[in-house]
N, C-alpha and C positions, 0 to 999 in steps of 0.2 A: 458769605459768597460774594464775590465780584458780581455787578450787575452782569455784563458781558457774559457768565458763565451757567446762565438760565436758558443759553441757546446754544443748537449744535455748531460747532467750528468743523467742518470738511476739510482734512487736508489736502493738500495739492495733488495728485496723482491719487488720491483712495478712490474706492469705487462710488456711485453716488446712489444704488439704489436701495431702495427701502430695506432695514436691518444691515444693510453693511456699512454705513456711514458711523463716522467717528465722530466722538462729540467728547469734547477737548477742553478743559476749563482749566483753572492757577486757581492756587489753597493758599491762604496765608498760615506761616506755620508756627508763627509765636505771635505773644499779648503785642509783643515789642513793633511785629511789624504791624497789627494790625489797627495798633496806634496812629501810628507812622499815615496812613495811608487814608486815616477818617476823611481828613479835610480834600481829597481827591474823589471824594463817593465814589469809592470803588464798591463798598459794600452798605446796605441799609441796618446790619444789627446794631442793636445796642450795647452789646456788649461783646466780649473775645468768646465764652463757654454759648452763646444764643446763635454766633458765626460758626461753630462747629458744626452745633447741632443740625445748623440749617445744611452744611457744607454736606454732613453726611447722608442727609435728606436727597439733597441733590444728587449727588453718586451714587446710592441705591435706586433712585427714581432712574435714573441714566443706564444703567446695566440693565434694569428691564425692558427699556426701551431703543436701546440701539449696539449694534453689531458690536461696536470694539468702545471702550471708556479708557481714557486718555486725561495725565494731568499734570504740573508740573508746577514747582514752588512758585508760588507768585513773590517775588523779593524787590521790593519796595527800590535798591539803589537799582538792580540791574531796568527797572521798569524806566525809573526817572533816566538812567544812561542812553535807553534805548527811545525814547519821546525826544530828548535833547538831538540825539546823532539825528531822526529824520522830522525834527521841527515838530512834534506833536505836541499837545496839551493833555497832561496826566488825566485832564478832569475830564476828556472828550472820551465817547465810547469807542470811535475808532482807534482810538491810543491803545485801548485794551485789547479790541481784538486785533490787531495785530502782529501788537506784544505776546500773544498767547501763542501763533502759529508762523512767528519767524524760524525760517530756513536755520540761520546759523545755531539757534538756541533748540531745535526739536531732539537734541541729544537727552535733552534734561527730561523729555517725556517720558513716564511710567506707568504701564497698564495698571487698570483698577479690574480688579475682580472679584469685588466683594468684600475683603477685609476688615477689619477695627482699623475705625481711621485713629484711631491712635500708637496700630503697627503700620500704617499707611503713610504717616508722615515725617515720620524719622527717614523713609525709602527716598521721601520727594527731595527733606536736606540731602541725603550722600546722593541723588541723580545730578542735582544743581552742581553741587562739587563736586562729580565724575564727570558730567559735563565741560565745566570748566578745564579739569584736565585735557580732556578728549581733544578739547583746540587745540591746547596745548599741543600735545604729542604730534597732531596733526600739521602744526606749525613746522614745528622741527623737521618733518619728514616732506615739508614743502608741500603738502595739502593729499600727497598719496596715504592718507588716512582715511578721511573721511569724504574725499574727492570720488565718487565709480568711476569716473572716465579715465581720470589719473591712475587710478589704482588698478584697474583693466587693463592700461597700457605698460603698467611698468612691471617687469619681470621680478625686479629684487624686492618691490613693496609687496607684492603678492608673495613669494619663497618666503621673507622675512616672516609675513604674517603665522604662515605655516607651521614656522619652527617656533615663534613665538607658543601660537596656541599646542603647539606638543611640546613645548617646556613645560608649561600646566598641567596638561594630561600627565605627563611623565611625575609630577609630583603628587597629584593626585592620586595615581593609581601605584607607586611606590608605597605612599601612606597606609592604604587599607581604610577600610569602614571606619565612620569616627567621625566625631562634628568638631569640624575646626574652624580655623579664622588664617588665613592669609594675606598675609602684608609685603608689597614689595616698593619698593624707592629707587627712582635711576637720577643720578647727577647731570642731570640737564643744565647747560648754559643759564638760562634764566633764573635758578633755582629748582628744587628738587621735585620729583614728578613722581607720585606717590597712588596706588592706589591699594583697596583691603577688599578682602571678599569672606563672608560665610559660608561655609561647607556644610553639607548632610551628604555623606559618603556612605550610602547602603552596602548593606550583607551579599546584594546583588550584581553591584557595582554599579548601579543607577547613582549619579549626580545629581542634588539639586542645590540650585545657586540663582539667587536673582538674575536677569538678563543683563540689567545695565551695571551691574558688579561686575562679570563675566564678561561686559563689551571692555570696559575700563582696565581690569587686569590685564586683558589679552595687549589693549591699545598701550599700556605702559610698557610692557615687555617687548610688544615689536618697535618702540618707539627707540629704546634701549640698543637694540638688537641692528636697528636699522643706522642710529647716527654713530652706534659705535662706544657707548656708554658706559660706563661702569654702573653698578646697583647692588642692590642688597635683597634677600627675600627672607621670610620666615614663614612657619607654617607650624601653628600652636595648638593644642586641645584635647581631643579625647580620644583614646583609640582605642577600638572594641566595638560589640556589639554584644547585645545582649542575646544573638544567635549563637553566640560563639560561647555560652555559657556563663553570660554575664564579667567576661573580660573584660576591664579597662583599666588602662593607662595614661597617664599625663605625659603627655608630649610637646618637644618642640625642637623643631630644626632648622637649620639656616644653611643660605646657599652664597657664594659672591658671585658677581658677573665681570670678566675684565671687558667687556663690551661687544666679548664675540661667544663667549661659552659660560656658561653656568655651572661651578663647581660646588662639593659642600665648604662652610665656612665656620667659624666661632665667633657669632657679632650677635649685635642686636639692633632689631629693627622698630624705630615708633615707641620706644622703651621695653619692649620685648626681649629680653637674652633670650638667645639656643644655642645648642651645640653642634657642632657638624651633622648636617642629612646623610642622605644617605645618594649615592652616585646615580645620577639620570641616567648615565651613560648603562646603566646596568636593568633601565626599567624596559621593559618590551608592553 
């Protein structure tokens, strides 16, 4: 565990009363990253397994002591770039403190709720990737996505965000209960803008999806509609439920966007081939 992560880091604007403090930490998600930062005195652990054990203990203790616990992937290259940009020494405590709560990178923070570290680490990796994609989407929208003041003052941004949310809602409602993965890609000028999310859709209509995945999917859909960029999406997985007499079937549906609206199409996204999906206009 990084040295600075043993103390709470309260994010700007968070409540300061006891029990509502936000504990923020960075976690090395691979042995290669662990080896790279050893010279920077980021951790005292003798090896990566020891580091992971200490990280798990730290998170468990933080959950008991603080109102909210959040973590982000401690990425060596991102940290080095941050220090270079701000003229900081990678071996200094202040550099690690600033890196963890750097406002432009707060989209990479993931709330920890006591799950196994083995399940939590992949979420941190995806959150970093998603955070970078969010910044890209925001750049395409001239700051109207991540900038609250700009978004509030931009009626088109608000309308587009509502439309993007509605597209995703109709995909899930039309699919019905099941366990799926949704993938979407938009053809942006600087390269593909992508997102994916695993979704559990229960019989009662409740949907389970990680917050960071939902934010990214919506952002990618929003950027595509806002900038009128073509795109493609696939929903695939197992449709059905044990409550429905154990009826299950494998499905794979696809849609294509012209930049204005989404319609059924036969295509492949990120290696997943699918047939035409249902018309989103028929879903209420």
